[in-house]
PDB file with SEQRES, HELIX, SHEET and CRYST1 records, atoms N, CA, C and O in Angstrom:
SEQRES   1 A   86  UNK UNK UNK UNK UNK UNK UNK UNK UNK UNK UNK UNK UNK          
SEQRES   2 A   86  UNK UNK UNK UNK UNK UNK UNK UNK UNK UNK UNK UNK UNK          
SEQRES   3 A   86  UNK UNK UNK UNK UNK UNK UNK UNK UNK UNK UNK UNK UNK          
SEQRES   4 A   86  UNK UNK UNK UNK UNK UNK UNK UNK UNK UNK UNK UNK UNK          
SEQRES   5 A   86  UNK UNK UNK UNK UNK UNK UNK UNK UNK UNK UNK UNK UNK          
SEQRES   6 A   86  UNK UNK UNK UNK UNK UNK UNK UNK UNK UNK UNK UNK UNK          
SEQRES   7 A   86  UNK UNK UNK UNK UNK UNK UNK UNK                              
HELIX    1 AA1 UNK A   57  UNK A   66  1                                  10    
HELIX    2 AA2 UNK A   69  UNK A   71  5                                   3    
HELIX    3 AA3 UNK A   78  UNK A   85  1                                   8    
SHEET    1 AA1 2 UNK A   2  UNK A   4  0                                        
SHEET    2 AA1 2 UNK A   7  UNK A   9 -1                                        
SHEET    1 AA2 2 UNK A  29  UNK A  34  0                                        
SHEET    2 AA2 2 UNK A  40  UNK A  45 -1                                        
CRYST1    1.000    1.000    1.000  90.00  90.00  90.00 P 1           1          
ATOM      1  N   UNK A   1     -30.938  13.895  13.997  1.00  0.00           N  
ATOM      2  CA  UNK A   1     -30.926  14.123  12.566  1.00  0.00           C  
ATOM      3  C   UNK A   1     -29.759  15.036  12.198  1.00  0.00           C  
ATOM      4  O   UNK A   1     -29.367  15.921  12.958  1.00  0.00           O  
ATOM      5  N   UNK A   2     -29.230  14.794  11.028  1.00  0.00           N  
ATOM      6  CA  UNK A   2     -28.131  15.601  10.501  1.00  0.00           C  
ATOM      7  C   UNK A   2     -28.410  15.877   9.027  1.00  0.00           C  
ATOM      8  O   UNK A   2     -29.374  15.364   8.460  1.00  0.00           O  
ATOM      9  N   UNK A   3     -27.564  16.682   8.422  1.00  0.00           N  
ATOM     10  CA  UNK A   3     -27.758  17.026   7.016  1.00  0.00           C  
ATOM     11  C   UNK A   3     -26.567  16.538   6.200  1.00  0.00           C  
ATOM     12  O   UNK A   3     -25.415  16.803   6.541  1.00  0.00           O  
ATOM     13  N   UNK A   4     -26.865  15.815   5.109  1.00  0.00           N  
ATOM     14  CA  UNK A   4     -25.841  15.325   4.193  1.00  0.00           C  
ATOM     15  C   UNK A   4     -26.230  15.751   2.789  1.00  0.00           C  
ATOM     16  O   UNK A   4     -27.236  15.290   2.250  1.00  0.00           O  
ATOM     17  N   UNK A   5     -25.435  16.628   2.200  1.00  0.00           N  
ATOM     18  CA  UNK A   5     -25.678  17.151   0.845  1.00  0.00           C  
ATOM     19  C   UNK A   5     -27.098  17.691   0.671  1.00  0.00           C  
ATOM     20  O   UNK A   5     -27.747  17.453  -0.348  1.00  0.00           O  
ATOM     21  N   UNK A   6     -27.563  18.417   1.679  1.00  0.00           N  
ATOM     22  CA  UNK A   6     -28.843  19.092   1.583  1.00  0.00           C  
ATOM     23  C   UNK A   6     -30.060  18.274   1.992  1.00  0.00           C  
ATOM     24  O   UNK A   6     -31.179  18.786   1.942  1.00  0.00           O  
ATOM     25  N   UNK A   7     -29.878  17.017   2.395  1.00  0.00           N  
ATOM     26  CA  UNK A   7     -31.037  16.236   2.833  1.00  0.00           C  
ATOM     27  C   UNK A   7     -30.838  15.777   4.268  1.00  0.00           C  
ATOM     28  O   UNK A   7     -29.710  15.559   4.710  1.00  0.00           O  
ATOM     29  N   UNK A   8     -31.928  15.633   4.981  1.00  0.00           N  
ATOM     30  CA  UNK A   8     -31.889  15.207   6.371  1.00  0.00           C  
ATOM     31  C   UNK A   8     -31.687  13.697   6.434  1.00  0.00           C  
ATOM     32  O   UNK A   8     -32.386  12.945   5.754  1.00  0.00           O  
ATOM     33  N   UNK A   9     -30.737  13.256   7.243  1.00  0.00           N  
ATOM     34  CA  UNK A   9     -30.447  11.835   7.403  1.00  0.00           C  
ATOM     35  C   UNK A   9     -30.313  11.520   8.885  1.00  0.00           C  
ATOM     36  O   UNK A   9     -29.957  12.383   9.688  1.00  0.00           O  
ATOM     37  N   UNK A  10     -30.602  10.278   9.236  1.00  0.00           N  
ATOM     38  CA  UNK A  10     -30.413   9.849  10.622  1.00  0.00           C  
ATOM     39  C   UNK A  10     -29.026   9.228  10.740  1.00  0.00           C  
ATOM     40  O   UNK A  10     -28.582   8.506   9.848  1.00  0.00           O  
ATOM     41  N   UNK A  11     -28.358   9.508  11.828  1.00  0.00           N  
ATOM     42  CA  UNK A  11     -26.998   9.048  12.033  1.00  0.00           C  
ATOM     43  C   UNK A  11     -26.974   7.670  12.691  1.00  0.00           C  
ATOM     44  O   UNK A  11     -27.853   7.330  13.483  1.00  0.00           O  
ATOM     45  N   UNK A  12     -25.952   6.884  12.352  1.00  0.00           N  
ATOM     46  CA  UNK A  12     -25.657   5.594  12.980  1.00  0.00           C  
ATOM     47  C   UNK A  12     -26.794   4.583  12.872  1.00  0.00           C  
ATOM     48  O   UNK A  12     -26.971   3.754  13.764  1.00  0.00           O  
ATOM     49  N   UNK A  13     -27.565   4.644  11.790  1.00  0.00           N  
ATOM     50  CA  UNK A  13     -28.654   3.702  11.560  1.00  0.00           C  
ATOM     51  C   UNK A  13     -28.472   3.064  10.187  1.00  0.00           C  
ATOM     52  O   UNK A  13     -28.842   3.665   9.179  1.00  0.00           O  
ATOM     53  N   UNK A  14     -27.903   1.846  10.128  1.00  0.00           N  
ATOM     54  CA  UNK A  14     -27.700   1.201   8.832  1.00  0.00           C  
ATOM     55  C   UNK A  14     -29.033   0.861   8.167  1.00  0.00           C  
ATOM     56  O   UNK A  14     -30.002   0.508   8.840  1.00  0.00           O  
ATOM     57  N   UNK A  15     -29.069   0.971   6.857  1.00  0.00           N  
ATOM     58  CA  UNK A  15     -30.275   0.595   6.107  1.00  0.00           C  
ATOM     59  C   UNK A  15     -29.863   0.066   4.739  1.00  0.00           C  
ATOM     60  O   UNK A  15     -28.745   0.301   4.282  1.00  0.00           O  
ATOM     61  N   UNK A  16     -30.765  -0.640   4.101  1.00  0.00           N  
ATOM     62  CA  UNK A  16     -30.504  -1.176   2.763  1.00  0.00           C  
ATOM     63  C   UNK A  16     -30.566  -0.056   1.737  1.00  0.00           C  
ATOM     64  O   UNK A  16     -31.356   0.878   1.872  1.00  0.00           O  
ATOM     65  N   UNK A  17     -29.735  -0.155   0.719  1.00  0.00           N  
ATOM     66  CA  UNK A  17     -29.761   0.812  -0.378  1.00  0.00           C  
ATOM     67  C   UNK A  17     -30.897   0.421  -1.313  1.00  0.00           C  
ATOM     68  O   UNK A  17     -30.977  -0.727  -1.750  1.00  0.00           O  
ATOM     69  N   UNK A  18     -31.774   1.369  -1.620  1.00  0.00           N  
ATOM     70  CA  UNK A  18     -32.931   1.073  -2.459  1.00  0.00           C  
ATOM     71  C   UNK A  18     -32.637   1.392  -3.922  1.00  0.00           C  
ATOM     72  O   UNK A  18     -31.723   2.155  -4.234  1.00  0.00           O  
ATOM     73  N   UNK A  19     -33.423   0.798  -4.804  1.00  0.00           N  
ATOM     74  CA  UNK A  19     -33.256   1.013  -6.240  1.00  0.00           C  
ATOM     75  C   UNK A  19     -33.445   2.489  -6.565  1.00  0.00           C  
ATOM     76  O   UNK A  19     -34.333   3.145  -6.022  1.00  0.00           O  
ATOM     77  N   UNK A  20     -32.617   2.996  -7.441  1.00  0.00           N  
ATOM     78  CA  UNK A  20     -32.690   4.388  -7.841  1.00  0.00           C  
ATOM     79  C   UNK A  20     -31.814   5.297  -7.003  1.00  0.00           C  
ATOM     80  O   UNK A  20     -31.623   6.463  -7.349  1.00  0.00           O  
ATOM     81  N   UNK A  21     -31.284   4.788  -5.919  1.00  0.00           N  
ATOM     82  CA  UNK A  21     -30.409   5.578  -5.054  1.00  0.00           C  
ATOM     83  C   UNK A  21     -28.961   5.421  -5.521  1.00  0.00           C  
ATOM     84  O   UNK A  21     -28.577   4.335  -5.954  1.00  0.00           O  
ATOM     85  N   UNK A  22     -28.158   6.469  -5.444  1.00  0.00           N  
ATOM     86  CA  UNK A  22     -26.749   6.327  -5.827  1.00  0.00           C  
ATOM     87  C   UNK A  22     -26.074   5.238  -4.997  1.00  0.00           C  
ATOM     88  O   UNK A  22     -26.199   5.212  -3.772  1.00  0.00           O  
ATOM     89  N   UNK A  23     -25.376   4.364  -5.657  1.00  0.00           N  
ATOM     90  CA  UNK A  23     -24.726   3.249  -4.972  1.00  0.00           C  
ATOM     91  C   UNK A  23     -25.484   1.954  -5.102  1.00  0.00           C  
ATOM     92  O   UNK A  23     -24.974   0.904  -4.711  1.00  0.00           O  
ATOM     93  N   UNK A  24     -26.709   1.994  -5.648  1.00  0.00           N  
ATOM     94  CA  UNK A  24     -27.505   0.781  -5.807  1.00  0.00           C  
ATOM     95  C   UNK A  24     -26.802  -0.159  -6.782  1.00  0.00           C  
ATOM     96  O   UNK A  24     -26.418   0.252  -7.877  1.00  0.00           O  
ATOM     97  N   UNK A  25     -26.637  -1.404  -6.391  1.00  0.00           N  
ATOM     98  CA  UNK A  25     -25.962  -2.383  -7.219  1.00  0.00           C  
ATOM     99  C   UNK A  25     -24.488  -2.522  -6.894  1.00  0.00           C  
ATOM    100  O   UNK A  25     -23.883  -3.550  -7.197  1.00  0.00           O  
ATOM    101  N   UNK A  26     -23.894  -1.493  -6.276  1.00  0.00           N  
ATOM    102  CA  UNK A  26     -22.480  -1.573  -5.895  1.00  0.00           C  
ATOM    103  C   UNK A  26     -22.327  -2.091  -4.469  1.00  0.00           C  
ATOM    104  O   UNK A  26     -21.440  -2.900  -4.196  1.00  0.00           O  
ATOM    105  N   UNK A  27     -23.172  -1.637  -3.573  1.00  0.00           N  
ATOM    106  CA  UNK A  27     -23.104  -2.040  -2.175  1.00  0.00           C  
ATOM    107  C   UNK A  27     -24.497  -2.359  -1.661  1.00  0.00           C  
ATOM    108  O   UNK A  27     -25.493  -1.947  -2.255  1.00  0.00           O  
ATOM    109  N   UNK A  28     -24.568  -3.097  -0.549  1.00  0.00           N  
ATOM    110  CA  UNK A  28     -25.837  -3.554  -0.014  1.00  0.00           C  
ATOM    111  C   UNK A  28     -26.466  -2.563   0.972  1.00  0.00           C  
ATOM    112  O   UNK A  28     -27.676  -2.341   0.954  1.00  0.00           O  
ATOM    113  N   UNK A  29     -25.638  -1.978   1.823  1.00  0.00           N  
ATOM    114  CA  UNK A  29     -26.155  -1.142   2.907  1.00  0.00           C  
ATOM    115  C   UNK A  29     -25.435   0.191   2.952  1.00  0.00           C  
ATOM    116  O   UNK A  29     -24.350   0.357   2.395  1.00  0.00           O  
ATOM    117  N   UNK A  30     -26.074   1.143   3.635  1.00  0.00           N  
ATOM    118  CA  UNK A  30     -25.497   2.479   3.804  1.00  0.00           C  
ATOM    119  C   UNK A  30     -25.815   2.963   5.216  1.00  0.00           C  
ATOM    120  O   UNK A  30     -26.865   2.649   5.777  1.00  0.00           O  
ATOM    121  N   UNK A  31     -24.885   3.732   5.773  1.00  0.00           N  
ATOM    122  CA  UNK A  31     -25.092   4.358   7.076  1.00  0.00           C  
ATOM    123  C   UNK A  31     -24.419   5.728   7.039  1.00  0.00           C  
ATOM    124  O   UNK A  31     -23.369   5.893   6.419  1.00  0.00           O  
ATOM    125  N   UNK A  32     -25.016   6.687   7.693  1.00  0.00           N  
ATOM    126  CA  UNK A  32     -24.444   8.030   7.780  1.00  0.00           C  
ATOM    127  C   UNK A  32     -23.871   8.197   9.179  1.00  0.00           C  
ATOM    128  O   UNK A  32     -24.542   7.918  10.172  1.00  0.00           O  
ATOM    129  N   UNK A  33     -22.619   8.658   9.247  1.00  0.00           N  
ATOM    130  CA  UNK A  33     -21.941   8.847  10.526  1.00  0.00           C  
ATOM    131  C   UNK A  33     -21.333  10.240  10.573  1.00  0.00           C  
ATOM    132  O   UNK A  33     -21.081  10.866   9.543  1.00  0.00           O  
ATOM    133  N   UNK A  34     -21.105  10.705  11.789  1.00  0.00           N  
ATOM    134  CA  UNK A  34     -20.489  12.011  11.956  1.00  0.00           C  
ATOM    135  C   UNK A  34     -19.015  11.811  12.307  1.00  0.00           C  
ATOM    136  O   UNK A  34     -18.688  11.039  13.208  1.00  0.00           O  
ATOM    137  N   UNK A  35     -18.130  12.504  11.596  1.00  0.00           N  
ATOM    138  CA  UNK A  35     -16.698  12.387  11.827  1.00  0.00           C  
ATOM    139  C   UNK A  35     -16.289  13.231  13.034  1.00  0.00           C  
ATOM    140  O   UNK A  35     -17.103  13.958  13.603  1.00  0.00           O  
ATOM    141  N   UNK A  36     -15.036  13.124  13.405  1.00  0.00           N  
ATOM    142  CA  UNK A  36     -14.530  13.871  14.566  1.00  0.00           C  
ATOM    143  C   UNK A  36     -14.610  15.373  14.371  1.00  0.00           C  
ATOM    144  O   UNK A  36     -14.796  16.117  15.334  1.00  0.00           O  
ATOM    145  N   UNK A  37     -14.471  15.825  13.126  1.00  0.00           N  
ATOM    146  CA  UNK A  37     -14.521  17.275  12.884  1.00  0.00           C  
ATOM    147  C   UNK A  37     -15.945  17.788  12.646  1.00  0.00           C  
ATOM    148  O   UNK A  37     -16.120  18.960  12.313  1.00  0.00           O  
ATOM    149  N   UNK A  38     -16.957  16.946  12.807  1.00  0.00           N  
ATOM    150  CA  UNK A  38     -18.347  17.383  12.721  1.00  0.00           C  
ATOM    151  C   UNK A  38     -19.026  17.176  11.389  1.00  0.00           C  
ATOM    152  O   UNK A  38     -20.230  17.404  11.277  1.00  0.00           O  
ATOM    153  N   UNK A  39     -18.289  16.747  10.365  1.00  0.00           N  
ATOM    154  CA  UNK A  39     -18.900  16.513   9.057  1.00  0.00           C  
ATOM    155  C   UNK A  39     -19.643  15.184   9.056  1.00  0.00           C  
ATOM    156  O   UNK A  39     -19.321  14.281   9.829  1.00  0.00           O  
ATOM    157  N   UNK A  40     -20.634  15.074   8.187  1.00  0.00           N  
ATOM    158  CA  UNK A  40     -21.393  13.833   8.035  1.00  0.00           C  
ATOM    159  C   UNK A  40     -20.816  13.064   6.856  1.00  0.00           C  
ATOM    160  O   UNK A  40     -20.610  13.624   5.780  1.00  0.00           O  
ATOM    161  N   UNK A  41     -20.559  11.781   7.065  1.00  0.00           N  
ATOM    162  CA  UNK A  41     -19.950  10.928   6.051  1.00  0.00           C  
ATOM    163  C   UNK A  41     -20.888   9.770   5.729  1.00  0.00           C  
ATOM    164  O   UNK A  41     -21.524   9.204   6.618  1.00  0.00           O  
ATOM    165  N   UNK A  42     -20.965   9.431   4.454  1.00  0.00           N  
ATOM    166  CA  UNK A  42     -21.780   8.304   4.009  1.00  0.00           C  
ATOM    167  C   UNK A  42     -20.867   7.084   3.885  1.00  0.00           C  
ATOM    168  O   UNK A  42     -19.878   7.121   3.153  1.00  0.00           O  
ATOM    169  N   UNK A  43     -21.195   6.000   4.600  1.00  0.00           N  
ATOM    170  CA  UNK A  43     -20.397   4.778   4.562  1.00  0.00           C  
ATOM    171  C   UNK A  43     -21.251   3.682   3.937  1.00  0.00           C  
ATOM    172  O   UNK A  43     -22.308   3.328   4.460  1.00  0.00           O  
ATOM    173  N   UNK A  44     -20.778   3.147   2.804  1.00  0.00           N  
ATOM    174  CA  UNK A  44     -21.488   2.057   2.130  1.00  0.00           C  
ATOM    175  C   UNK A  44     -20.706   0.777   2.352  1.00  0.00           C  
ATOM    176  O   UNK A  44     -19.477   0.773   2.296  1.00  0.00           O  
ATOM    177  N   UNK A  45     -21.434  -0.328   2.610  1.00  0.00           N  
ATOM    178  CA  UNK A  45     -20.754  -1.581   2.891  1.00  0.00           C  
ATOM    179  C   UNK A  45     -21.625  -2.756   2.492  1.00  0.00           C  
ATOM    180  O   UNK A  45     -22.839  -2.620   2.342  1.00  0.00           O  
ATOM    181  N   UNK A  46     -20.994  -3.918   2.320  1.00  0.00           N  
ATOM    182  CA  UNK A  46     -21.703  -5.158   2.021  1.00  0.00           C  
ATOM    183  C   UNK A  46     -21.776  -5.452   0.539  1.00  0.00           C  
ATOM    184  O   UNK A  46     -21.870  -4.543  -0.286  1.00  0.00           O  
ATOM    185  N   UNK A  47     -21.733  -6.732   0.211  1.00  0.00           N  
ATOM    186  CA  UNK A  47     -21.834  -7.187  -1.170  1.00  0.00           C  
ATOM    187  C   UNK A  47     -23.296  -7.491  -1.482  1.00  0.00           C  
ATOM    188  O   UNK A  47     -23.895  -8.338  -0.820  1.00  0.00           O  
ATOM    189  N   UNK A  48     -23.891  -6.815  -2.482  1.00  0.00           N  
ATOM    190  CA  UNK A  48     -25.315  -7.031  -2.763  1.00  0.00           C  
ATOM    191  C   UNK A  48     -25.623  -8.416  -3.312  1.00  0.00           C  
ATOM    192  O   UNK A  48     -26.779  -8.839  -3.300  1.00  0.00           O  
ATOM    193  N   UNK A  49     -24.600  -9.135  -3.795  1.00  0.00           N  
ATOM    194  CA  UNK A  49     -24.830 -10.457  -4.369  1.00  0.00           C  
ATOM    195  C   UNK A  49     -24.640 -11.588  -3.376  1.00  0.00           C  
ATOM    196  O   UNK A  49     -24.764 -12.757  -3.741  1.00  0.00           O  
ATOM    197  N   UNK A  50     -24.339 -11.258  -2.120  1.00  0.00           N  
ATOM    198  CA  UNK A  50     -24.121 -12.297  -1.115  1.00  0.00           C  
ATOM    199  C   UNK A  50     -25.125 -12.148   0.015  1.00  0.00           C  
ATOM    200  O   UNK A  50     -25.571 -11.044   0.326  1.00  0.00           O  
ATOM    201  N   UNK A  51     -25.477 -13.281   0.627  1.00  0.00           N  
ATOM    202  CA  UNK A  51     -26.373 -13.251   1.776  1.00  0.00           C  
ATOM    203  C   UNK A  51     -25.564 -13.434   3.045  1.00  0.00           C  
ATOM    204  O   UNK A  51     -24.518 -14.082   3.038  1.00  0.00           O  
ATOM    205  N   UNK A  52     -26.051 -12.864   4.129  1.00  0.00           N  
ATOM    206  CA  UNK A  52     -25.402 -13.032   5.422  1.00  0.00           C  
ATOM    207  C   UNK A  52     -25.944 -14.298   6.051  1.00  0.00           C  
ATOM    208  O   UNK A  52     -27.154 -14.440   6.228  1.00  0.00           O  
ATOM    209  N   UNK A  53     -25.065 -15.209   6.387  1.00  0.00           N  
ATOM    210  CA  UNK A  53     -25.472 -16.469   7.008  1.00  0.00           C  
ATOM    211  C   UNK A  53     -24.875 -16.554   8.401  1.00  0.00           C  
ATOM    212  O   UNK A  53     -24.158 -17.498   8.733  1.00  0.00           O  
ATOM    213  N   UNK A  54     -25.190 -15.528   9.224  1.00  0.00           N  
ATOM    214  CA  UNK A  54     -24.601 -15.462  10.548  1.00  0.00           C  
ATOM    215  C   UNK A  54     -25.213 -16.465  11.522  1.00  0.00           C  
ATOM    216  O   UNK A  54     -24.720 -16.607  12.641  1.00  0.00           O  
ATOM    217  N   UNK A  55     -26.271 -17.161  11.123  1.00  0.00           N  
ATOM    218  CA  UNK A  55     -26.865 -18.174  11.998  1.00  0.00           C  
ATOM    219  C   UNK A  55     -26.057 -19.468  11.991  1.00  0.00           C  
ATOM    220  O   UNK A  55     -26.309 -20.353  12.809  1.00  0.00           O  
ATOM    221  N   UNK A  56     -25.094 -19.594  11.086  1.00  0.00           N  
ATOM    222  CA  UNK A  56     -24.227 -20.771  11.042  1.00  0.00           C  
ATOM    223  C   UNK A  56     -22.934 -20.426  11.777  1.00  0.00           C  
ATOM    224  O   UNK A  56     -22.161 -19.588  11.313  1.00  0.00           O  
ATOM    225  N   UNK A  57     -22.694 -21.069  12.924  1.00  0.00           N  
ATOM    226  CA  UNK A  57     -21.571 -20.685  13.785  1.00  0.00           C  
ATOM    227  C   UNK A  57     -20.211 -20.710  13.095  1.00  0.00           C  
ATOM    228  O   UNK A  57     -19.381 -19.838  13.353  1.00  0.00           O  
ATOM    229  N   UNK A  58     -19.964 -21.683  12.230  1.00  0.00           N  
ATOM    230  CA  UNK A  58     -18.679 -21.760  11.553  1.00  0.00           C  
ATOM    231  C   UNK A  58     -18.442 -20.580  10.636  1.00  0.00           C  
ATOM    232  O   UNK A  58     -17.349 -20.014  10.614  1.00  0.00           O  
ATOM    233  N   UNK A  59     -19.463 -20.204   9.877  1.00  0.00           N  
ATOM    234  CA  UNK A  59     -19.342 -19.061   8.963  1.00  0.00           C  
ATOM    235  C   UNK A  59     -19.179 -17.757   9.731  1.00  0.00           C  
ATOM    236  O   UNK A  59     -18.395 -16.886   9.353  1.00  0.00           O  
ATOM    237  N   UNK A  60     -19.938 -17.642  10.819  1.00  0.00           N  
ATOM    238  CA  UNK A  60     -19.849 -16.435  11.639  1.00  0.00           C  
ATOM    239  C   UNK A  60     -18.439 -16.275  12.221  1.00  0.00           C  
ATOM    240  O   UNK A  60     -17.859 -15.190  12.169  1.00  0.00           O  
ATOM    241  N   UNK A  61     -17.902 -17.350  12.768  1.00  0.00           N  
ATOM    242  CA  UNK A  61     -16.569 -17.307  13.368  1.00  0.00           C  
ATOM    243  C   UNK A  61     -15.507 -16.993  12.311  1.00  0.00           C  
ATOM    244  O   UNK A  61     -14.580 -16.225  12.568  1.00  0.00           O  
ATOM    245  N   UNK A  62     -15.643 -17.581  11.138  1.00  0.00           N  
ATOM    246  CA  UNK A  62     -14.675 -17.350  10.073  1.00  0.00           C  
ATOM    247  C   UNK A  62     -14.712 -15.892   9.603  1.00  0.00           C  
ATOM    248  O   UNK A  62     -13.666 -15.272   9.411  1.00  0.00           O  
ATOM    249  N   UNK A  63     -15.906 -15.352   9.420  1.00  0.00           N  
ATOM    250  CA  UNK A  63     -16.034 -13.950   8.991  1.00  0.00           C  
ATOM    251  C   UNK A  63     -15.411 -13.023  10.028  1.00  0.00           C  
ATOM    252  O   UNK A  63     -14.633 -12.134   9.685  1.00  0.00           O  
ATOM    253  N   UNK A  64     -15.756 -13.233  11.291  1.00  0.00           N  
ATOM    254  CA  UNK A  64     -15.261 -12.354  12.353  1.00  0.00           C  
ATOM    255  C   UNK A  64     -13.750 -12.444  12.504  1.00  0.00           C  
ATOM    256  O   UNK A  64     -13.104 -11.442  12.811  1.00  0.00           O  
ATOM    257  N   UNK A  65     -13.175 -13.619  12.296  1.00  0.00           N  
ATOM    258  CA  UNK A  65     -11.715 -13.769  12.364  1.00  0.00           C  
ATOM    259  C   UNK A  65     -11.054 -13.114  11.156  1.00  0.00           C  
ATOM    260  O   UNK A  65     -10.020 -12.459  11.290  1.00  0.00           O  
ATOM    261  N   UNK A  66     -11.644 -13.289   9.986  1.00  0.00           N  
ATOM    262  CA  UNK A  66     -11.081 -12.751   8.751  1.00  0.00           C  
ATOM    263  C   UNK A  66     -11.071 -11.221   8.741  1.00  0.00           C  
ATOM    264  O   UNK A  66     -10.165 -10.601   8.184  1.00  0.00           O  
ATOM    265  N   UNK A  67     -12.078 -10.627   9.358  1.00  0.00           N  
ATOM    266  CA  UNK A  67     -12.192  -9.166   9.351  1.00  0.00           C  
ATOM    267  C   UNK A  67     -11.730  -8.517  10.656  1.00  0.00           C  
ATOM    268  O   UNK A  67     -11.904  -7.313  10.842  1.00  0.00           O  
ATOM    269  N   UNK A  68     -11.148  -9.297  11.554  1.00  0.00           N  
ATOM    270  CA  UNK A  68     -10.638  -8.785  12.826  1.00  0.00           C  
ATOM    271  C   UNK A  68     -11.727  -8.010  13.573  1.00  0.00           C  
ATOM    272  O   UNK A  68     -11.524  -6.858  13.956  1.00  0.00           O  
ATOM    273  N   UNK A  69     -12.864  -8.639  13.775  1.00  0.00           N  
ATOM    274  CA  UNK A  69     -14.009  -7.971  14.384  1.00  0.00           C  
ATOM    275  C   UNK A  69     -13.853  -7.744  15.885  1.00  0.00           C  
ATOM    276  O   UNK A  69     -14.678  -7.056  16.486  1.00  0.00           O  
ATOM    277  N   UNK A  70     -12.815  -8.307  16.503  1.00  0.00           N  
ATOM    278  CA  UNK A  70     -12.568  -8.001  17.908  1.00  0.00           C  
ATOM    279  C   UNK A  70     -12.078  -6.565  18.060  1.00  0.00           C  
ATOM    280  O   UNK A  70     -12.229  -5.966  19.125  1.00  0.00           O  
ATOM    281  N   UNK A  71     -11.498  -6.014  17.009  1.00  0.00           N  
ATOM    282  CA  UNK A  71     -11.023  -4.631  16.996  1.00  0.00           C  
ATOM    283  C   UNK A  71     -11.504  -3.989  15.692  1.00  0.00           C  
ATOM    284  O   UNK A  71     -10.709  -3.841  14.764  1.00  0.00           O  
ATOM    285  N   UNK A  72     -12.792  -3.602  15.595  1.00  0.00           N  
ATOM    286  CA  UNK A  72     -13.360  -3.177  14.313  1.00  0.00           C  
ATOM    287  C   UNK A  72     -12.939  -1.795  13.825  1.00  0.00           C  
ATOM    288  O   UNK A  72     -13.197  -1.457  12.670  1.00  0.00           O  
ATOM    289  N   UNK A  73     -12.307  -0.997  14.660  1.00  0.00           N  
ATOM    290  CA  UNK A  73     -11.880   0.326  14.214  1.00  0.00           C  
ATOM    291  C   UNK A  73     -12.967   1.376  14.402  1.00  0.00           C  
ATOM    292  O   UNK A  73     -13.942   1.138  15.114  1.00  0.00           O  
ATOM    293  N   UNK A  74     -12.805   2.544  13.763  1.00  0.00           N  
ATOM    294  CA  UNK A  74     -13.753   3.648  13.964  1.00  0.00           C  
ATOM    295  C   UNK A  74     -15.069   3.438  13.213  1.00  0.00           C  
ATOM    296  O   UNK A  74     -15.147   2.656  12.266  1.00  0.00           O  
ATOM    297  N   UNK A  75     -16.095   4.154  13.661  1.00  0.00           N  
ATOM    298  CA  UNK A  75     -17.420   4.071  13.031  1.00  0.00           C  
ATOM    299  C   UNK A  75     -17.438   4.603  11.603  1.00  0.00           C  
ATOM    300  O   UNK A  75     -18.389   4.352  10.863  1.00  0.00           O  
ATOM    301  N   UNK A  76     -16.409   5.326  11.212  1.00  0.00           N  
ATOM    302  CA  UNK A  76     -16.375   5.912   9.875  1.00  0.00           C  
ATOM    303  C   UNK A  76     -15.865   4.939   8.822  1.00  0.00           C  
ATOM    304  O   UNK A  76     -15.720   5.320   7.660  1.00  0.00           O  
ATOM    305  N   UNK A  77     -15.592   3.705   9.192  1.00  0.00           N  
ATOM    306  CA  UNK A  77     -15.101   2.695   8.257  1.00  0.00           C  
ATOM    307  C   UNK A  77     -16.145   1.597   8.055  1.00  0.00           C  
ATOM    308  O   UNK A  77     -16.915   1.277   8.960  1.00  0.00           O  
ATOM    309  N   UNK A  78     -16.154   1.030   6.855  1.00  0.00           N  
ATOM    310  CA  UNK A  78     -17.124  -0.006   6.514  1.00  0.00           C  
ATOM    311  C   UNK A  78     -16.941  -1.261   7.365  1.00  0.00           C  
ATOM    312  O   UNK A  78     -17.918  -1.945   7.671  1.00  0.00           O  
ATOM    313  N   UNK A  79     -15.706  -1.569   7.749  1.00  0.00           N  
ATOM    314  CA  UNK A  79     -15.446  -2.784   8.536  1.00  0.00           C  
ATOM    315  C   UNK A  79     -16.196  -2.752   9.862  1.00  0.00           C  
ATOM    316  O   UNK A  79     -16.690  -3.787  10.309  1.00  0.00           O  
ATOM    317  N   UNK A  80     -16.290  -1.604  10.491  1.00  0.00           N  
ATOM    318  CA  UNK A  80     -17.014  -1.469  11.750  1.00  0.00           C  
ATOM    319  C   UNK A  80     -18.469  -1.903  11.584  1.00  0.00           C  
ATOM    320  O   UNK A  80     -18.986  -2.685  12.383  1.00  0.00           O  
ATOM    321  N   UNK A  81     -19.119  -1.395  10.552  1.00  0.00           N  
ATOM    322  CA  UNK A  81     -20.542  -1.671  10.349  1.00  0.00           C  
ATOM    323  C   UNK A  81     -20.776  -3.084   9.850  1.00  0.00           C  
ATOM    324  O   UNK A  81     -21.789  -3.697  10.187  1.00  0.00           O  
ATOM    325  N   UNK A  82     -19.863  -3.609   9.057  1.00  0.00           N  
ATOM    326  CA  UNK A  82     -19.982  -4.969   8.584  1.00  0.00           C  
ATOM    327  C   UNK A  82     -19.835  -5.945   9.752  1.00  0.00           C  
ATOM    328  O   UNK A  82     -20.580  -6.920   9.850  1.00  0.00           O  
ATOM    329  N   UNK A  83     -18.881  -5.680  10.626  1.00  0.00           N  
ATOM    330  CA  UNK A  83     -18.700  -6.526  11.811  1.00  0.00           C  
ATOM    331  C   UNK A  83     -19.908  -6.440  12.728  1.00  0.00           C  
ATOM    332  O   UNK A  83     -20.298  -7.436  13.339  1.00  0.00           O  
ATOM    333  N   UNK A  84     -20.500  -5.266  12.828  1.00  0.00           N  
ATOM    334  CA  UNK A  84     -21.672  -5.098  13.685  1.00  0.00           C  
ATOM    335  C   UNK A  84     -22.865  -5.900  13.145  1.00  0.00           C  
ATOM    336  O   UNK A  84     -23.675  -6.411  13.919  1.00  0.00           O  
ATOM    337  N   UNK A  85     -22.966  -6.005  11.824  1.00  0.00           N  
ATOM    338  CA  UNK A  85     -24.047  -6.785  11.207  1.00  0.00           C  
ATOM    339  C   UNK A  85     -23.869  -8.269  11.460  1.00  0.00           C  
ATOM    340  O   UNK A  85     -24.848  -9.014  11.511  1.00  0.00           O  
ATOM    341  N   UNK A  86     -22.613  -8.711  11.622  1.00  0.00           N  
ATOM    342  CA  UNK A  86     -22.335 -10.119  11.878  1.00  0.00           C  
ATOM    343  C   UNK A  86     -22.258 -10.366  13.358  1.00  0.00           C  
ATOM    344  O   UNK A  86     -22.030 -11.498  13.784  1.00  0.00           O  
TER     345      UNK A  86                                                      
END                                                                             
């Protein structure tokens, strides 16, 4: 557990953004990560108006190629978590 703006949050566990929470309607998911300097960062990712269809091999391959998921980058970026979901 870590603290982000005065509330306890679990690190590296993506979850859906619920109604009434800041960011609702703008992004689909949120995850809290710890940066290299020890601060906790909130990473929001995903389009709330789109569904993930990763069970279709063509769509999955296209998404992963488009977002360069072979090299997703650091955990503090949305691309890392989006690629992990796919």
